[in-house]
Phi, psi and omega in degrees: 000130181288166181299319181295320178293318178298318179297316180295317180296316180297319180295319179297316180296314182296314181293324178296316178296318179296322179296319178296319181289335183285342180273116184301329182291336177282139177052065184299339180284349182274132173277174182297315180297321180294321178297315179297319180297315180295323179295314179295318180298316180295317179296318181294316181297315179295325177292320177298322184283315194252358183237156177275006181295142182304136182302321181294320179299318179296315181297318178295320177297320178294316178298320179294320179296318179294326179286317182296329180271000176084008179292318173234159180275163177295329177297323178294316181297309184282335181293335180296333178292337178266006180299146183299327181292327177294316178296323177301316182291319178302310183292327178296324177291326176295316177298319179297322178297322178294320179295316181297324182294328184278337182085019179298328181298320179296320177297315180298319180295316180297321181293314184283306186289329181297342180273357182284136178238345177233166180296318180295320176298315179301318181297313185280331173291320175298319178299314180299319179296320180291325177297318181298327182295343178297337180274343185254330185232118177282154177074136184292327180294323177294321178292324179296318179296322179292326184275343185302315178300326178294317177299317180300320179295317179294321181295320179292322180291333181249029186300333181273002180234079191303316184295329176292322178295317177297321178299315179294323178299323176284324184296316186301302181294327180298311181290321179302317182288316184284332181276354180300332182292352182298324185228160179297328182269008183294332180202149178299332179299328179296319181292325176295318179299315179299317180295316180297316179299318181295316181290322187274325187235345185084002178276128181249122175260117178271177181301316184294315181295320177298317179300316181297321182274324188272326185297313178301320178295319180297315180296313182295313182291325180293315181286328173297316178295321179299316179293323178295315178300316182298316185283329182273345186253332184244166175256170182299322180295326178294325185277346185277331183289147179286160175229154176207106180258121181266159177297329180296323179292323176289325182298327182299337182249015179236134180283339181252154180298139178253357175224174178088182182297145177286142174282165178298322180296319179295318180297315181296317183293318179297318179295318180296314181296317179297321180295315181297314180296320179297319178292323176299315184288336182257024180307319180299337182278316185256348175062023176268130182302141176302327178294321178293317177300315180297322179295318177299315179298320180294320178296317179293318183296333182252010181286151181298325186273318188250346187280168179241000180211144177287149183298319180298316179295321181294319182292337177292338180275350181287128179281083185299330178297318178297319181295318177296320178299314180300315181298316182293319181288331172299318178296322176297320178296320177298317180297317179299319182284312187288329182279347183087003183294317181296318180297320180292321181300323184264359182291336181275359180288152177305134186276349186247028177282129180288160181304321182294316179294318180300310180295324178298317179294317180300314182293319180296314180295317181294324178294321183275350188297336182293342178288340181252311180250113185282333180280126179297319179294322178295323178298316179292324179297324181278314190278315190298315178302322180288320179296317180296315180295320180290326181298320180299316180291331182270359180078016180262145177298120182301328179296315178298314182296316181294317179295319179296319178297314182293319179294317180293326180291349176290345176279117179206067187241003191289322183235155177301331181269005185290334180202152183298317177300322179295319178297317184298315184274354179280345182217085179250114184304132176079005182230131176292135182222188189278162177250167175305327178294322177298319179296316180297319180295318178294315183297324180300330180266317189284326182301307178294328179294313181291323177297316179296323179293318177298317178298319178299315180295317181296323185270329189241329186264309182299325175301326177291339181259013175097009179238092183287163179289320180245160179287000000 
């Protein structure tokens, strides 16, 4: 569908919904605030789907419309920018800038990948290294940019084995996207989910609880995806030959040394990062907010005496557009919950749907949502408030439903434009990479596998970790 057709279709749908909501006789159970909220929500969603307008601009416009019409207060709109999760993400990007400046990522890559002797070992060691980056670099696009030099080094070392290079080009964005669920800071969508849950139900998911629930799923889905990529992209003859990646080959694409003695800056940065992650993971013991821990770490990382990056330079790496988008969509979530619009939207659903069927529908819709909404954060902004409201009516634990939706929405591999990491690795100058046909072939196998894995964790693993399927 061309851009003009998508724009026309989205505009027709949005205006039709607004016209229906404008007639008082329609939907008599809806109050005025709920009607306004649904109209703004419909316009914003259709704009995200059908227009090239920046997602943040649309979200800010929707938040402003809800404030101007009195659905939410100005304190609610502006207060979302001061939310602890927003500060957590800001400070995490400052820490990531400090790590990137020292070149620790190159050392880690040389250490892990250099030990591979077979194609399967290379695939799974690379996967393990990419999963670990979820703790150091927030947002999938930042991790993709950090990993690109490592991919280039591997591609040059394997230049005579084209199918292996294409396999690695697919592997990097696939694992980056699926492993984001490991940590709370892995994607902006996670912070939106936490905020919606807190506003709608009063349930607060901290860094430690998210880590406990998300890390096992991230490890399992990443290595499952790695094996799927390997089997769908290469032949048996490609996998039988030995591989040997040297540190010198990785060094050619790294500005910092990847071997030899560590510099003082590298030692300080590694110690700081390990301390911050340890404090995040031990939050139940010391009761210090992860945002406060991150702020302390950011201050130390950018300090003149102990830091490795200047504060001004570090703040330039913060995606302020993403933070504004998150704040505006959090305000939209508050409006949906407080006005009763979300509850009304799900009131027409069948009342006797079992938890298994409900979670199956949630995971299926969330997995396919990337075909309509390309922004991961936008998908969570649209889906999670509705999923949480519907879960209460279906007798399902809202935390389980929200986590399952957010985890399933991490699958976005079908098209080159489905996610920024997929776009980045689809066109690397001078290196053979995948085609849209390769993505479609991978998605046909990987989509049902990852959806089934999320359902398995929601039904069998998370209950063992303290998050039951039903209340």
